[in-house]
N, C-alpha and C positions, 0 to 999 in steps of 0.2 A: 618556618612552614608556610607562611602567608606568601611568601615570594615563590615557594615550590608550586603553590595551587595556582598563583597567577600564571607561572610559566607552562603549567600543563594546559590550563584554557588557551592560553595563547597559541598553541599548537595544533587547535581545534582545525584552523583552514586558514590558508594566508590571507583571505580576504577579511578577517575578524582583527578588531583592536580592542583591547581589554584596558579600561581606564582604571584606576586604583581608588578614584574619589567619586563621589556622587555627581559632581560637575565634569563634564567631559574635558580632558586633557590632553593633549598631543605634544610631544617635543618639550614638556614642560610648561605648557602655557593652556589656557582656558581658549577653546576654539569653536567654531560653528562646524556641526558634522558635515556641512556640504563641503566645507573647505577641506576636511579630512580626506573625504572621499576623493575629492580632485587631486590632492597631494599624491594619494596613494594608489590612485587609478583603480578605485573599487566602486562597487554598487551599493554594497552593505556593510555596515559595522556592527559589531558587536560589544556593547559598551558595559562595563560592569563596576561593582564595588566589592570589598572584602572587608567584613567587619569581626573583630574577636571580642568574646567575654568569657573571662575565665578559661575554661576547656573547651568553649564552644566557638564556632565560628559559622558565619552567614555569608553566602555569597550571592549578590543579585546579579541578574543579568537582562539585558533587553537589546533586541536586534532592531536595527533602525535603517530606513532606506536613506541613503547618503543625498540622493537626488533631490529629495521632497522633505526631508526632516522626519517622516512618517515613522511611527512606533509600528512594528509588525508582530511583537512578541514580547514578553517580559514574564519572569519568574524568579525564584530565589530558592536557596539551597541551604540547608542546616545540616551540620553534623559535628562529631566530637574530633578534637585534634589528636585524639590517641593512636588512630591509624590515619595518618595524612595519605598514605598512598590509595587505601582504598577509597578516600573521600575523592582523591584526583580523579579515578576512575569512574565513580559514581558520577560526578558532575559532568565530566566529558560526555558520558553516554547520554545523560538527560538533556545536556544542551544540544548535542548534535541530533539526537531522535526527535526532539522536541520542534528545532527551527528548520529542520529540512522541508517539511510540507510547507512551511510558512514561506519559505524562499521558492519554492515552485510554483505557489499560488500568485506570490507577487510577481515573479517573472511573465505567468501568465496574463495576469492584469497590464503589465506594461507593454506586451506584445500586442494585447487588445487595443490599447490607446494608440499604439505606433500605426499611423496612416502612411501607407507607401504603396506604390503600383507594382512594385517589385520586390516582394519580401524575401528575405534569405532563408537558406534551409532550416536556421536554429528558430527563427520565428514562424516559419510554417509548424514546426515541432510543437512550439508551445501552443498555437492556435489549435494544434489537433489535440493535444492535452488538456485544454479548456473544453473541448467537446466529448473527449474521453470520459472527463468526471461528471458527466452529466447523466450517465447512466441510462440513457434511451437508445433505441435502435438508430433513430436518423442521425442522433449525435455521433454514434458510433460509427456509422457508415462515412459521415463527414470527416471524422477523427482519420479514419484509414484513407481517405482521398488525400488528406493534407501530408500524411507520412510518406504516401506513395510520390506525391508531388515534391517533397523533400529529398527523398531518394534520387528522384531524377536530377536535381540540382547537384547532388554530393552522392555518388554511389558508395561512397566510403564512410557514410556518415552512421555509424554504429547506433546512436540513438534513435533513429528514425526507424531502422530494422527491429530495434527492441520494441519501441511503441506500436509498430505495425502488427507484430507476432501478439503483443497485449490484446489487440482488437480481435484476434482470432479467438483468444481465450475467453473474452467478453462474449462473443457471438456464441460459442459453445454454452457457456454458463446460464447464458438467458433465453436459450432455446431459440436461438435466431439463424441456426444452421439451414443452409437451403442444399448445397451439395457437399456432403461430407467429405467425399473421397479428395475433391478438390480443395476444399479449405484445409483439410488435413495435410495435404502435399505443400500449400503454400506457407502453412504455420511452420512447418518443417523447415522450409527454405529460408524463410526469414530468420527463424530462431538459430539456426547453425551460421548462418551468415552473420548475426550479431555476436554470437560468441567467437567465430573466427577475428573479427574486428577489435572485439572488446575482452578479450582473454584476461585482462587484469582489472576489468571495470565490473565491479560489484553488482552495479544496476543492470548490466547486459547480461551477465551471468545468471542474477537472480530472476528477472523476467522471462528471459529465454528457456532458463530451466523450467520454470513453471509451465511455460507453452509446450515445451517437449514432452513433460510428464502427463499434463492434462489433455492437451488436443491430440498430439500424437501418439501417447500411449508410452513413450520411452521413459518410464518411470525412474529406471536405474541411473540412466545419463543426467535427467531432470534433478535429482537428488544429488547427485555429485556436484551438479555445477551450484545448486543452491548453497551447498555445504562450501564449496569454494568462496562464493558471495560474501557468506557469513565470515569467513576466515579474512577475506579483505577488509570488510567493513562490518565488525559486528554490532554497528548501532543502526542498520538499516530495516527499519521497522516491518517494511511491506515484504521485505525478504524472509522476515521470520515467519509473518502471516502464510507466505507462499508456501514456507518449509512445512507449516502447520498442516496445510492440505496434502503435501506430499506422505507427510508421516500418517495421515488420516488412509490415503489409498494403500499405503504399505501395511495397513492392520495395526497401527499403534495409536489410538484415540487419545490416550492419556498423555502420549508425548505432544500430540497435537494440540492439546489444550495448552500444555506448558509453552508452546511456540506463539499461539496466539495471544496468550495472556502477556507473554513478553513483549510481543508487538505493541499492545496497547498501553503497558508502561512507558515504552520508549516513546510512542507519539500519541498521546489521547486525545489529541485534536486532529488527527490525520484524514485526509480527506476519503480514505479507503477504510474508515473504521467500519462500515457498513460490512465490508468484506470479511472483516476479522471477527465481526459478531455473528455472521452466519456460518463462517467456520467453525466458530465455538458450538453453535446449534447442531451441525453434523457431526461433530466430536462426542458431544454428550449424547446424542441419539445412538450414535454406534456404541458408545460404552454402556448404554442400557439407561440412561438417566433422562428420561424423556420429559418429565416436569421442568429441569433445568434446561434441556433443549427448544423446549418450546417457549420458555422465557427469553432464551438469548434470540432466537427467531422474531419474536416480538420486537425485541430491541432494533432488531436490522429493520423491519417494517416501519418502524416509527421514522428512520432515515429514508428508506424509499418504499413507500406504502405498495407500489405495482411491481415491486421486483419478482421476477419469475422464481429465481432462485429461494428467494427467502419465502414466499408464499407455499413454494413446494415443501420445503422443511418444515415450516409453520403446521402445515396441515397434516405431514406425517406423522411429526412428533407428538402433535394434540390428539391424532386418533389413538395412538399408542399409551398416552397419558390419560385417556378415559375422557378426553373433552370433543365427545362426539360431533356435536352440533357445531361447535367452533370449528372443528376439522373440515366438516362438510360446507360451513359457509366461506372458509378460507379457499377450498377447491372451487367452490362456485365462483370466487372472485378470480382464480387464474384462469378458468375457463371463459371469463369475459375477456380476460386481456389477450389468452391464444386459445381461441376456440378448438384449435387442431391438437392442441397438447393431449398426449395419452401416456399410458404409462410406459407402453413398448418404445414410443419416441423417447421418452426420459432415458430409458435403459441404454438405447441406441446410441443417441446423439447427445445427451445431456451429463449423464453421470459420469463421474471420475473413473479411472482404470483401478479400481479395485481389486487386490490380490486375492482376497477370500470373497469366493462366491456367495456365502452368507449374507455379507453385507448388502449387495444389490437387491438380493433375495429379500432381505427384511425391508430394505425401503421399498420395493414394489408392493410388498403385502400391506405395508403402513397407508401407503396411497391408496392401495384398493380399499383398505377398510374407510379412508376419508373420502370415496366417492368419484376417484378420478377413474373414467373409462379404461378399458384395455388398449 
């Protein structure tokens, strides 16, 4: 059974290596991780150990940068041997979900360190992502510029189209839209091209599907692309959270909560945890659980205190939870950040494409109660 678990883990990705002992071994001998990386031609190694006691098993793993020997992630998993196949699935899902954001962040840092006068399209993508995760208007503009430059270098680079479409989703969610008609058309173009180039790419389908649903309003197509993304890669945490918002817009807040919760279980240290948290806040808000919505919104604000989206839902949920003074304070902070924000602007340019008209009406009433101008 131990052999079966090792085999399952070894299939996670071709660039990972599983070692059976606490000391790293490769081809039957103890070696340096840098040597393994050179021999296999990979940048990252997943090292692990398996231990058995009675009917229990413990699997430990750590992700290592083969070029530097730095440890990027480590965790352990325990379970009973009674259902080895269930344990295989659990470990595989946990490992893939946990290390994916760490790998991306490590690649971003690598791109930052690389000094070159002619960066290739991939490095432009990573530099753009480094800006994208800063969650500021200026950084988002810079990210979009880098993604467009990557597309110029490689017009068939699907990941660059995906990332650029995500920038337009960020612009809408953060209240940064200037020309709604033009930006909607551009988001549609980028998302459709991303899907065309990445029909079997879970990332392309997941991000493009969200942009089509949220920015363009093609909720049915967006939902279909997200479902296909999760069939291809059921361990993609942010695809679960993107799908949570789509469920929310379709009027299924409890299904949305299930998706957000699953995303956070898959990737508890994800750089987009904030996005999952304010998604949970919206879902509880529309399910009528205003105290819980307010609690999740405050978690999101701890991550990004000046977030337009988190301040809005925190103020709205606080107002309906009877926290009038706090709701008005949050609205005042929102107006400091964006003096032009109004309920009408939120409904027209920011709010998602809700299928049930009572949902945006409830949101508007709550913002009104929180003191946001019409």
